[in-house]
N, C-alpha and C positions, 0 to 999 in steps of 0.2 A: 693643221692637225690638232685634234682635241688634246689639250695638255694633260688630261686625265685618262687618255686612252690606255686600256689594259694591255699589258705585255705578259705572256705566259713565261714564267721562269722556272717552274717546278714540274717534274715529270713523276709519275707514280714510282715509288721506290721498289715496290714488290708487286707482282701480279695479284689481281684480285682487289686492289684498292684503286678506285678510279678517280680519287680526289687529287686535285692539284692546287697549288697556291699561285696567285697571279700578283705581279708587281705593277703598280701604276706608275706613270711617268713622274708623279710627284713623290715617288719613292715609298709610298705606303703599300701595305700588303693586305690582301683579303683572300679568303678561300673562294674556290669556284662554287657553283650552286650545290654540288655534292661536297660536303665538308667532312673533315676527319671525324666529326662527332656522329656521322652516319654509320661509321664502322661499329658494330655491336661489341662493346667491351664492358666488363663490370665497372660500376661507378665507385669512385673513391668516397670514403667518408668525408664530411665537410671539415672536421677537425684535422688540422695538419698532422699532429702527432699520431692520431689514429690512422690516417692515410699512409703515413710513412711506414707504419708497422703492419699494415694489412697486406699480407702476402698473397691474398686471393685476387688482388687487382694488379694491373700493369704498373711498371715503374712510373713515378711522377716525372713529368717533363719540365725541366728548368728552361729558362730563356737562353739566349746566346750572348755574344759579346756586345754589351750595351754601348760601351764607349766607341768601339769600332763601327757599330751600326749607326751611331750618331754621326760619325765621320762619313759613312756611306750616304747618309741623308744630306750631306753638304755642309756639315758643321765643322769648325776648326777645333780639334781637340789636341793640338800639338803644344799648347801652352803648359805652364807649370801646374795648373789646376786640372788639366786633362778634362774629363767629362764634367767635373764640378763647375767648370766655367760655363758650360751650356745650361746646367741646372740654375746657375745664377742669372744668366742673361736671357735664355730662351726656354723657360720651363715647359712651354707647350710642345717643344721638340722632344723633350724627355718623355712626356706623356704619350706622344705619337709613336715614339720608338718602342715603348712598352706595348702599345696596342698592336704594332706590327708583329711582335713576337707572339702575343696571344692569338692573333689571327692566323699565325703560322702553326699553331698547335701547342704552344707552351702553356703550362698550367701555373707557373710561378713567375712573378716579376721580381727581379732583384733590384733593389733601390739604387738610385744614382748617388750613393753616399760613400762609396769606396774611397774616394780621394778627398773627402771633406774632413779636414782636421783644423783645429784652432790655429796650430802653428802655420799650416800651409796658407790659410786665409790671411793670417797676420802678415805673412811675407808678401802677399798680394794686396795688402791694405784693406782687407774686407773682413777682419775678425768679428766685427759686429753682426755679420750675417750668419755666424756659425750655427746657432740653434735653429734659426729660421730655415736655413738650407737643409738641415737634417730632417726637420719635420716636413718640409715641403717635399723632400724626396719620397717619403712614405705616402704622403697624400696623393702625389701624382701617380704612383704605382697603384694605389687603391682605386683611384678614379679610372684608370685603364682596366683594372680587373673587374670592375662593376659596370663598365660601359655597355656590355651585352648582358642584359638581365636574364636571358635564357641560357647562358653558357653554363656548363658543368662547373664543379668546384674549381676555384682559382684562389691563389694565395699570394701574399706579399712577404718577401724575405728582406729584412733590413740588412743591408750589406755593411759589414765592419771590415775595412781594409787594414792591413798590417802597419806597423810603425814605418816600415820601409816605403809605404805609399804616401806617407806624410813627410815629416822632417828627415826621414831616413834616406831621402834622395835616391829613390829607385833601388833600394837594397831589399825589396820584397822577394827577390829570387835567391839571394845568398845569405840573408839574415845577419849581415856584418854590421850590427847595430852598436856594439860596445856598451850595451845596457843590460842590467840583470832583470830577473823576473819581477821584482818589486817595482823597479822604475818603469818597466813596461806596463804593469798593471795600473800604475798611477796615470800614465799617459792615456790609456784607453778608457779610464773610468767615466769621465764626464760624457764623452761621446756615446758610450754604450748606454748610459742612463737615459739620455735624451731619446735615442733610437728605440729603446725598449718600451718607452712610454708613448710612442707616437702612433700606435695602432697597427703594427705589423703582426703577422701570424707566426713568424719564426725569425730568429737572428742567425745569419750565416757569417762566421768569421772566415774571411777569404785569404787565400794565398799566404798562409802563415808558414814562414820558412825556418824558424829557429825553435830549438827545444825550450829556451828561456821564454819565448812568447807563448808557446803551448802551455807552459806552467802558469804564466800570467793570466791568460784567458780562461784557463780552467778555474782559477781562483775567483774570477769575476762571474763566470757562467753559473756558479752554484747559487747565486743570489737572484737569478732571473726567474720571472714567472712564465716567460715564453720558452718554448723548446729552442735549443741551441744546437747548431751543426758546426763542426770544425772542419774546415777545408784547408789542406796543407799544400805547400809548394814543395815539390820533390824534383830530383834530378838523378841522373845516373853517375856514379863515381867512376874512377879509373878502372875499377874491376867490373864495371857494368852492373853493379848492385844499385837498387833504388834507395836513396837516402833523402833526408830532409835537405832543404836548400843550403843550410849551414854545414852540411856534411854529417850531421848526427844520425845515429841509427834510427830508422823508422820504427822499429819495434820498441825503442825507448819512448818515443812519442805515444805509440799505441798503448803502452803500459800506463802512462799517465792518464790517458783518456779512459781506459778500462777501470782503473782503480778509483777514479774520482766519482764515478756513477752519476755525473751531471750532464753528460752529452746525449742528445737524442739521436745523433748520427755523426759519422766522421767520413772524410773522403779526401779527394784531391781536386785541384783545378789548375788551369793555365800551364799544362804540361803536355808533351806529346802523348798520343793515344797509347802506345805500347807501355810507357811508364805508368800511365793511369791504371792499366790492367794489372801490371805487376804490383803496384802499390795496394790496390784493392785486395788482392789475394793475401797480402801481409796483414792489412788492417782487419780483414774479415777473420782471419785465424786468431788474431790477438785480442779483438774486442767483442766480437759477436753482435755488434751494433748494425743497424741499417747503414748502408754505405752510399756515398755520393760521388759522382764523377762528372766533371765538366771540363774536358781537355780543350786546348786551343787548336788552331788550325795546323800547328806544326811549325809556324814561323816563330822567330825569336825577337823579343823587344830589346833594341839597343837604347838603353836609358840615357846615354850621353848624347847620341845623335838624335834621339826621340823619333826613331823610325823602326818599322818592322823589316827584318832581313830574312832571307830564305832559311828555312830550317830543314828538318828531316823529311824524307819522303815516306809514303806508306802510312799516312795518318788520317785516312778518311774516317771521320767520326761515325757517320750513320752505319757504315758497314761493320763497325766494331761493337755496335749496340748489343748483339747477342752475347758476345764475349764479356762485356761489362756486366750484363744481367747475370750471366753464369758465375761471375766473380762476386755477386751479391749486391750490385747497385740497385738502390731503390729511388735514387734521384739521379737523373741523367740530363745533361744539357751541354752547352758549349761555352767556352770562354772567348778570349780575344780572337777576332777574325771569323767567328762562327756566326753565320747569317741566319735570318729567318727561314730562308729556303732550306738550309741544312737542318734547322730545328724541325721543319716539316718532315723531313726524311727520318730524323731521329725518332719522332713520335710514331711514324708508320712502322718503323722497325720494332719499336717497343711493343706496339699493339699486336703485331704479327708474330713476334718472336717469343 
């Protein structure tokens, strides 16, 4: 059997769109001869900030779970550096994973820099690779974005992970850092400066779980020349209310965002779909900004065992796209365990909804 034989993995999400995405046995993805770009939709402006604010165009489609897709491609991401280990050892795999998401319909590649921190690399004995890895992450995403010269607008988002994804030892979901806003700003400053100068179109601060970190990142974002999007980590408290990962009132975080005037957009990631919808309603009411949502598959990351465990049911992301758009989402994608096939369905739903 030909090792590159095509296997169909995607079916049309809605009647009237005949495009499917196929997966090859080498785990790469490509559209069928009828691509999603054959569906007539208004074109986005090439400038990311303009596209984000252009309500006459469909929502911009983010990629899915880069780290988990790298694992699906056969890479081991269970080490302490997670996907950063693949960036260090097999950069071609990172570029290929970005290309898979673009082929599936994504318009934004989120760089493989979420887990790259000087502390984390120092612990692994590779601190001398810090700046090189950050700049390489942007370069690889840009190469994937420009590989198809005839493609419509594509962008590169520089990913800035929270303190918890570095020396915080997996506390990106609960924000139990023990640091104040000034200390967190100091920790983020060097990495942000490098990423902001590496050629990305936008900076996305991801999975931010604490009010102190929101304050810290807001103080840094005001000095950026690039548009910046803040993506929060949220959860449901004992009363069923959506709060920040550290238990803080989500409206308090929204007030910081609104009053600062520095954010191009705000949203949530790596949470179940129902929590994402509830959070967007609050953030939309409080900020008036373009919103982003890239939930995960509903599974839960056990940072001690370093495995995914079953989570809540009823978290089909593509079927929730109309509700996310109704809540104000202008950026829609997926986080952990969200595959290129699901991103195809997300884009189809966004175009038709």
